Wavefront OBJ file of the C-alpha trace (Angstrom):
o trace
v -2.244 -9.782 -25.553
v 0.029 -7.608 -23.407
v 3.508 -7.752 -24.920
v 6.276 -8.998 -22.635
v 4.072 -10.595 -19.991
v 3.278 -14.250 -19.515
v -0.423 -13.818 -20.211
v -1.527 -16.777 -18.105
v 0.317 -15.477 -15.062
v -0.943 -11.929 -15.632
v -4.544 -13.117 -15.909
v -4.119 -15.246 -12.787
v -2.806 -12.219 -10.917
v -5.655 -10.036 -12.184
v -8.099 -12.609 -10.848
v -6.230 -12.885 -7.556
v -6.337 -9.133 -6.964
v -9.924 -8.795 -8.192
v -11.483 -11.691 -6.323
v -9.020 -12.769 -3.642
v -10.295 -12.629 -0.072
v -7.566 -10.420 1.321
v -5.678 -7.129 1.138
v -2.515 -5.483 -0.203
v 0.512 -5.406 2.116
v 2.522 -2.188 1.660
v 6.185 -3.068 2.246
v 7.551 -0.118 0.295
v 9.110 2.283 2.803
v 12.147 3.781 1.116
v 14.815 6.441 1.516
v 14.005 8.756 4.397
v 11.132 6.619 5.715
v 13.263 3.491 6.225
v 14.928 4.557 9.521
v 11.496 5.358 10.965
v 10.127 1.979 9.900
v 13.142 0.235 11.427
v 12.856 2.231 14.658
v 9.223 1.138 15.005
v 10.495 -2.421 14.528
v 12.985 -1.935 17.373
v 16.144 -1.467 15.280
v 18.060 1.763 15.925
v 20.420 3.668 13.622
v 23.514 2.185 15.268
v 22.620 -1.104 13.530
v 24.086 0.191 10.250
v 26.921 2.449 9.138
v 26.018 3.021 5.479
v 22.950 3.236 3.273
v 23.685 -0.204 1.820
v 23.851 -1.708 5.320
v 20.563 0.026 6.190
v 18.891 -1.583 3.186
v 20.302 -4.965 4.197
v 18.737 -4.503 7.632
v 15.336 -3.470 6.243
v 15.410 -6.346 3.767
v 15.989 -8.712 6.673
v 12.881 -7.247 8.341
v 10.806 -7.609 5.176
v 12.142 -11.119 4.591
v 11.017 -12.085 8.082
v 7.558 -10.750 7.278
v 7.294 -12.351 3.825
v 8.587 -15.755 4.946
v 6.343 -15.902 8.002
v 3.640 -18.599 7.813
v 1.199 -15.780 8.649
v 2.015 -14.018 5.358
v 0.311 -15.836 2.490
v -2.202 -15.557 -0.300
v -4.899 -16.771 2.059
v -5.143 -13.287 3.577
v -2.913 -11.138 1.381
v -3.544 -10.716 -2.353
v -0.665 -8.374 -3.173
v 2.445 -6.734 -1.762
v 4.020 -3.397 -2.715
v 7.816 -3.356 -2.861
v 10.481 -0.683 -2.957
v 12.900 -0.991 -5.918
v 15.740 -2.075 -3.629
v 13.582 -4.935 -2.310
v 12.627 -5.993 -5.847
v 16.337 -6.213 -6.686
v 17.054 -8.616 -3.802
v 16.181 -12.240 -3.142
v 14.083 -14.096 -0.578
v 15.101 -17.666 0.164
v 17.167 -17.801 -3.027
v 14.445 -16.474 -5.358
v 13.998 -12.933 -6.733
v 11.573 -11.211 -4.371
v 8.692 -10.830 -6.845
v 8.992 -14.463 -7.937
v 9.057 -15.590 -4.315
v 5.885 -13.630 -3.574
v 3.910 -15.149 -6.452
v 5.424 -18.608 -6.819
v 5.696 -19.422 -3.109
v 3.114 -17.210 -1.391
v 0.526 -16.636 -4.175
v 0.801 -12.879 -3.579
v 0.863 -10.498 -6.588
v 3.941 -8.214 -6.566
v 3.700 -4.445 -7.033
v 6.477 -1.836 -7.224
v 6.578 1.696 -5.829
v 7.723 3.787 -8.809
v 7.447 7.450 -7.754
v 10.444 9.529 -6.697
v 8.738 11.263 -3.820
v 6.689 14.415 -3.409
v 7.265 17.916 -4.710
v 6.804 20.881 -2.372
v 3.220 21.839 -1.592
v 1.607 24.123 -4.132
v -2.072 25.022 -4.486
v -2.908 22.807 -1.514
v -1.362 19.615 -2.928
v 1.924 17.828 -3.365
v 2.425 16.455 -6.860
v 4.927 13.718 -7.640
v 8.465 14.777 -8.424
v 9.626 14.398 -12.046
v 10.596 10.817 -12.890
v 12.710 10.862 -16.071
v 13.905 7.288 -15.574
v 10.418 5.804 -15.341
v 10.478 4.098 -18.733
v 13.598 2.128 -17.859
v 12.245 1.289 -14.412
v 9.051 -0.127 -15.928
v 11.075 -2.307 -18.311
v 13.115 -3.529 -15.358
v 9.978 -4.206 -13.329
v 8.499 -6.337 -16.123
v 11.720 -8.304 -16.409
v 11.533 -9.026 -12.679
v 7.950 -10.375 -12.720
v 6.235 -7.292 -11.260
v 2.446 -7.168 -11.820
v 1.625 -3.558 -10.984
v 2.944 -0.255 -9.688
v 2.129 2.298 -7.024
v 2.655 6.071 -6.982
v 1.589 8.623 -4.382
v 0.495 12.255 -4.386
v -0.928 14.102 -1.363
v -3.913 16.446 -1.088
v -3.642 18.803 1.881
v -6.375 21.333 1.107
v -9.800 21.240 -0.563
v -8.446 22.985 -3.675
v -10.335 22.163 -6.862
v -7.466 23.187 -9.140
v -4.858 21.429 -6.999
v -6.872 18.227 -6.857
v -7.408 18.292 -10.627
v -3.646 18.680 -11.094
v -3.045 15.639 -8.887
v -5.536 13.478 -10.792
v -4.271 14.673 -14.176
v -0.670 13.824 -13.268
v -1.577 10.453 -11.783
v -3.522 9.340 -14.855
v -0.934 10.726 -17.281
v 1.751 8.593 -15.619
v -0.775 5.771 -15.295
v -1.175 5.699 -19.085
v 2.570 5.144 -19.448
v 2.390 2.286 -16.929
v -0.555 0.653 -18.702
v 1.314 0.916 -22.010
v 4.209 -0.948 -20.377
v 1.885 -3.847 -19.562
v 1.522 -3.193 -15.835
v -1.441 -2.244 -13.647
v -0.983 1.152 -11.947
v -2.192 1.899 -8.445
v -3.334 5.541 -8.629
v -2.847 7.073 -5.160
v -4.152 10.615 -4.587
v -3.955 10.507 -0.776
v -6.120 12.996 1.124
v -4.163 13.918 4.245
v -6.208 12.843 7.287
v -5.316 16.224 8.830
v -6.756 18.168 5.889
v -8.873 20.902 7.539
v -11.815 20.166 5.220
v -11.230 16.511 4.437
v -14.838 15.761 3.432
v -14.843 18.657 0.950
v -11.528 17.514 -0.507
v -13.060 14.071 -1.026
v -16.120 15.647 -2.633
v -13.799 17.331 -5.146
v -11.637 14.256 -5.680
v -14.349 11.736 -6.529
v -15.775 13.422 -9.663
v -12.247 14.136 -10.886
v -11.389 10.447 -10.533
v -14.582 9.310 -12.261
v -14.004 11.712 -15.157
v -10.467 10.370 -15.623
v -11.643 6.760 -15.380
v -14.268 7.372 -18.045
v -11.519 8.417 -20.490
v -9.635 5.123 -20.212
v -9.695 2.560 -22.981
v -12.073 -0.377 -22.643
v -9.308 -2.804 -21.638
v -7.264 -0.411 -19.491
v -7.108 -1.532 -15.868
v -6.149 0.646 -12.910
v -6.396 0.406 -9.156
v -7.147 3.277 -6.813
v -5.507 3.735 -3.414
v -7.556 6.202 -1.399
v -7.752 7.616 2.095
v -10.593 6.149 4.132
v -13.443 8.644 3.569
v -15.623 10.565 5.997
v -18.820 9.161 4.448
v -19.388 5.394 4.352
v -19.223 3.837 0.864
v -18.320 7.241 -0.546
v -16.283 5.724 -3.376
v -18.859 3.102 -4.376
v -18.951 4.379 -7.989
v -15.193 3.878 -8.190
v -15.462 0.357 -6.767
v -17.984 -0.603 -9.456
v -16.286 1.194 -12.365
v -15.420 -1.286 -15.153
v -11.843 0.014 -15.491
v -11.081 -0.336 -11.764
v -9.561 -3.669 -10.799
v -9.716 -2.822 -7.093
v -10.080 0.111 -4.730
v -7.685 -0.142 -1.804
v -7.385 2.073 1.244
v -4.313 3.464 2.965
v -4.216 3.696 6.748
v -2.953 7.268 6.492
v -1.852 7.615 10.103
v -4.920 6.069 11.710
v -4.241 3.320 14.237
v -4.898 -0.211 12.981
v -8.095 -0.409 15.015
v -9.432 2.884 13.664
v -8.331 2.085 10.108
v -10.045 -1.306 10.324
v -13.207 0.281 11.730
v -13.406 2.785 8.886
v -12.496 0.160 6.306
v -15.262 -2.182 7.422
v -17.795 0.560 6.623
v -16.710 0.744 2.966
v -17.954 -2.303 1.057
v -15.700 -3.621 -1.690
v -12.681 -1.604 -0.537
v -9.699 -3.552 0.814
v -6.732 -2.438 2.863
v -3.321 -1.449 1.581
v -1.739 -0.831 4.948
v 1.917 -0.237 5.753
v 2.473 0.990 9.296
v -0.839 -0.465 10.463
v 0.178 -3.891 9.141
v 3.463 -4.066 11.050
v 2.172 -2.347 14.192
v 3.419 -4.337 17.188
v 6.078 -6.340 15.343
v 9.557 -6.222 16.842
v 13.012 -7.526 15.992
v 13.289 -8.638 19.611
v 10.300 -11.008 19.388
v 10.806 -14.743 19.118
v 9.586 -16.301 15.882
v 6.563 -17.637 17.739
v 5.689 -14.194 19.116
v 6.379 -12.495 15.781
v 4.295 -14.938 13.755
v 1.433 -14.765 16.247
v 1.395 -10.959 16.205
v 1.514 -10.881 12.399
v -1.233 -13.519 12.180
v -3.500 -11.391 14.377
v -2.741 -8.298 12.310
v -3.410 -10.074 9.006
v -6.637 -11.612 10.328
v -8.025 -8.298 11.580
v -7.143 -6.388 8.401
v -8.489 -9.180 6.196
v -11.766 -9.269 8.162
v -12.215 -5.521 7.666
v -11.312 -5.855 3.967
v -13.892 -8.477 3.005
v -16.995 -6.530 4.060
l 1 2 3 4 5 6 7 8 9 10 11 12 13 14 15 16 17 18 19 20 21 22 23 24 25 26 27 28 29 30 31 32 33 34 35 36 37 38 39 40 41 42 43 44 45 46 47 48 49 50 51 52 53 54 55 56 57 58 59 60 61 62 63 64 65 66 67 68 69 70 71 72 73 74 75 76 77 78 79 80 81 82 83 84 85 86 87 88 89 90 91 92 93 94 95 96 97 98 99 100 101 102 103 104 105 106 107 108 109 110 111 112 113 114 115 116 117 118 119 120 121 122 123 124 125 126 127 128 129 130 131 132 133 134 135 136 137 138 139 140 141 142 143 144 145 146 147 148 149 150 151 152 153 154 155 156 157 158 159 160 161 162 163 164 165 166 167 168 169 170 171 172 173 174 175 176 177 178 179 180 181 182 183 184 185 186 187 188 189 190 191 192 193 194 195 196 197 198 199 200 201 202 203 204 205 206 207 208 209 210 211 212 213 214 215 216 217 218 219 220 221 222 223 224 225 226 227 228 229 230 231 232 233 234 235 236 237 238 239 240 241 242 243 244 245 246 247 248 249 250 251 252 253 254 255 256 257 258 259 260 261 262 263 264 265 266 267 268 269 270 271 272 273 274 275 276 277 278 279 280 281 282 283 284 285 286 287 288 289 290 291 292 293 294 295 296 297 298 299 300 301 302 303
């Protein structure tokens, strides 16, 4: 038994993520990335005059997405939230409860504090001294799992090992808190030797996975690889609940094309999910655009 979690709900969410015919929606833009996300949605900086007002505006955007009839557990198995979104409500319910109770979508929380400066060809996560308290808070707010991102910019064996070591060290703390971590060692799509970086990353991931306890579950969020089914051993690893793919700057069409060539890997798209959505659209136009996006990403995810 995992202390502090309603075991039935947790097991239901594990099954949803493991076997659900859909993908993970990444709704976790935060801090500096929020104005960019809002601009792509057609909302300019003159729409707010303080950080709090900016977060109210972005929550309105996310609420429109989450409450859309096109956003449901039929095509989406999980959604990643920013802490500020977790702390708010959707239609009178705490966001994570709304996602699971109303939409049958497992809630995840972005828990990293951003990226450190590049060193040895990678960007590690910044120190996160408040993580323990954040994990307690997440559990109290019905969060199922977490997500944390590092970036690999060069095919550096020592840098990539440092990324994997840090990710799994923090992942152990998350598992101990009764949550499922999404390990995200992103390989920058502009890495000059992306295939070689992936060739270094995979054995490092498998070695770390092999050290996990029998009942320890993690997810992996990886850049779509240069070789089809490159991460097949990760997909089939007994400690991996799911391998998900980030869009990484690829267009939705290109991300979907690459995703469809990797069996058992599902999407965890952010920008590619909301591509084409606009604050100026009518509800009919908005819901139709989102429905098309969800359908195309889901189709590529269930190969």
